[in-house]
C-alpha positions as CSV (number, residue, x, y, z in Angstrom):
1,V,-58.6,-26.6,-59.7
2,D,-56.0,-27.3,-57.0
3,I,-55.1,-23.7,-55.9
4,N,-51.9,-24.8,-54.1
5,R,-50.7,-26.6,-57.2
6,R,-51.7,-23.8,-59.5
7,F,-50.3,-20.9,-57.5
8,G,-47.5,-22.6,-55.5
9,E,-48.0,-22.9,-51.8
10,D,-48.8,-20.3,-49.2
11,L,-46.5,-20.5,-46.3
12,K,-46.8,-19.6,-42.6
13,R,-43.2,-18.5,-42.7
14,V,-40.6,-16.9,-45.0
15,A,-39.1,-19.5,-47.3
16,D,-35.3,-19.8,-47.5
17,A,-33.4,-20.7,-50.7
18,A,-33.5,-24.5,-49.9
19,E,-37.3,-24.3,-49.2
20,K,-38.0,-22.4,-52.5
21,I,-36.0,-25.1,-54.5
22,R,-37.9,-27.9,-52.7
23,L,-41.3,-26.3,-53.4
24,A,-40.4,-25.7,-57.1
25,A,-39.4,-29.3,-57.5
26,S,-42.3,-30.7,-55.5
27,Y,-45.1,-28.7,-57.2
28,G,-43.5,-27.6,-60.4
29,A,-44.1,-24.0,-59.2
30,R,-42.3,-21.1,-60.8
31,L,-43.0,-18.8,-57.9
32,V,-43.4,-19.3,-54.1
33,D,-46.3,-17.2,-53.1
34,M,-46.9,-16.2,-49.5
35,E,-49.8,-13.8,-49.9
36,A,-52.1,-14.3,-52.8
37,A,-52.6,-18.1,-52.5
38,T,-54.8,-17.8,-49.4
39,L,-56.8,-15.0,-51.0
40,A,-57.2,-17.0,-54.2
41,R,-58.4,-20.0,-52.2
42,L,-61.0,-17.9,-50.3
43,A,-62.2,-16.3,-53.5
44,Q,-62.6,-19.6,-55.2
45,T,-64.6,-21.1,-52.4
46,R,-67.0,-18.1,-52.6
47,G,-67.1,-18.0,-56.4
48,I,-65.5,-14.5,-56.5
49,P,-63.3,-13.7,-59.5
50,F,-59.7,-13.2,-58.4
51,Y,-56.9,-11.5,-60.2
52,C,-53.3,-11.2,-58.9
53,L,-50.3,-9.4,-60.4
54,K,-47.1,-10.3,-58.7
55,A,-43.6,-8.8,-59.0
56,V,-40.7,-11.0,-57.9
57,S,-37.9,-9.3,-56.0
58,D,-35.7,-12.4,-55.3
59,D,-35.0,-15.6,-57.1
60,A,-35.0,-19.1,-55.8
61,G,-31.3,-19.1,-55.1
62,A,-31.3,-15.8,-53.2
63,K,-29.6,-16.2,-49.8
64,L,-31.4,-13.9,-47.5
65,L,-31.4,-13.5,-43.7
66,D,-33.8,-15.7,-41.9
67,L,-36.7,-13.3,-41.3
68,N,-38.9,-15.8,-39.4
69,P,-37.7,-14.8,-35.9
70,F,-38.8,-11.3,-36.7
71,I,-42.2,-12.0,-38.1
72,M,-45.1,-11.5,-35.7
73,T,-48.2,-13.7,-35.7
74,N,-50.1,-11.1,-37.8
75,G,-47.4,-11.2,-40.5
76,Q,-45.8,-7.9,-39.6
77,L,-42.0,-7.5,-39.4
78,R,-40.7,-6.5,-35.9
79,M,-38.5,-3.8,-37.4
80,A,-36.4,-2.7,-34.3
81,P,-35.2,-6.3,-33.5
82,F,-34.6,-6.9,-37.2
83,L,-32.5,-3.8,-37.6
84,A,-30.5,-4.6,-34.5
85,H,-29.8,-8.1,-35.9
86,V,-28.8,-6.7,-39.2
87,A,-26.6,-4.0,-37.7
88,A,-24.5,-6.6,-35.9
89,R,-24.0,-8.6,-39.2
90,P,-22.3,-6.4,-41.8
91,G,-21.9,-9.5,-44.0
92,S,-25.7,-9.3,-44.7
93,W,-25.7,-5.7,-45.8
94,Q,-24.8,-6.3,-49.4
95,G,-27.5,-8.9,-49.9
96,L,-30.1,-6.6,-48.2
97,M,-29.1,-3.7,-50.4
98,K,-29.5,-5.9,-53.5
99,L,-32.9,-7.0,-52.3
100,G,-33.8,-3.4,-51.8
101,R,-32.8,-2.5,-55.4
102,Y,-34.6,-5.5,-56.8
103,S,-37.7,-4.7,-54.7
104,S,-37.8,-1.1,-56.1
105,M,-37.4,-2.4,-59.6
106,A,-40.2,-5.0,-59.0
107,A,-42.5,-2.3,-57.6
108,R,-41.9,-0.2,-60.7
109,H,-42.6,-3.1,-63.0
110,L,-45.7,-4.1,-61.1
111,A,-47.0,-0.5,-61.3
112,E,-46.4,-0.5,-65.0
113,A,-48.1,-3.8,-65.5
114,L,-51.1,-2.7,-63.5
115,Q,-51.4,0.4,-65.5
116,V,-51.4,-1.5,-68.8
117,W,-53.9,-4.0,-67.4
118,L,-56.3,-1.3,-66.1
119,E,-56.1,0.6,-69.4
120,R,-56.8,-2.7,-71.4
121,D,-59.7,-3.6,-69.1
122,V,-61.3,-0.1,-69.5
123,S,-61.1,-0.1,-73.3
């Protein structure tokens, strides 16, 4: 099984709308995954079962700020420079608020799905 083809492609950077569309067209991917694909690949090479539940907070066409300048090499967001950047760009606030609402909704749906999965697995 080609993990990249099956799960999308893990990226070293945050994909913008154009990159998400390119990946979807190139790989037939329905999601662009930035976290789980690497873990799935490692689990596969070690013969370890791997499960992943994902919640999507933005669609392929979402126009978000370029986060790449604010991502450290360990993957963490440099919050202070990011907030300073956002504060100087009021035009980005509406999109970020929408992403925040969608992220909260996605987190709730993920928690619900996990609860159902855990209850099913225990039964």
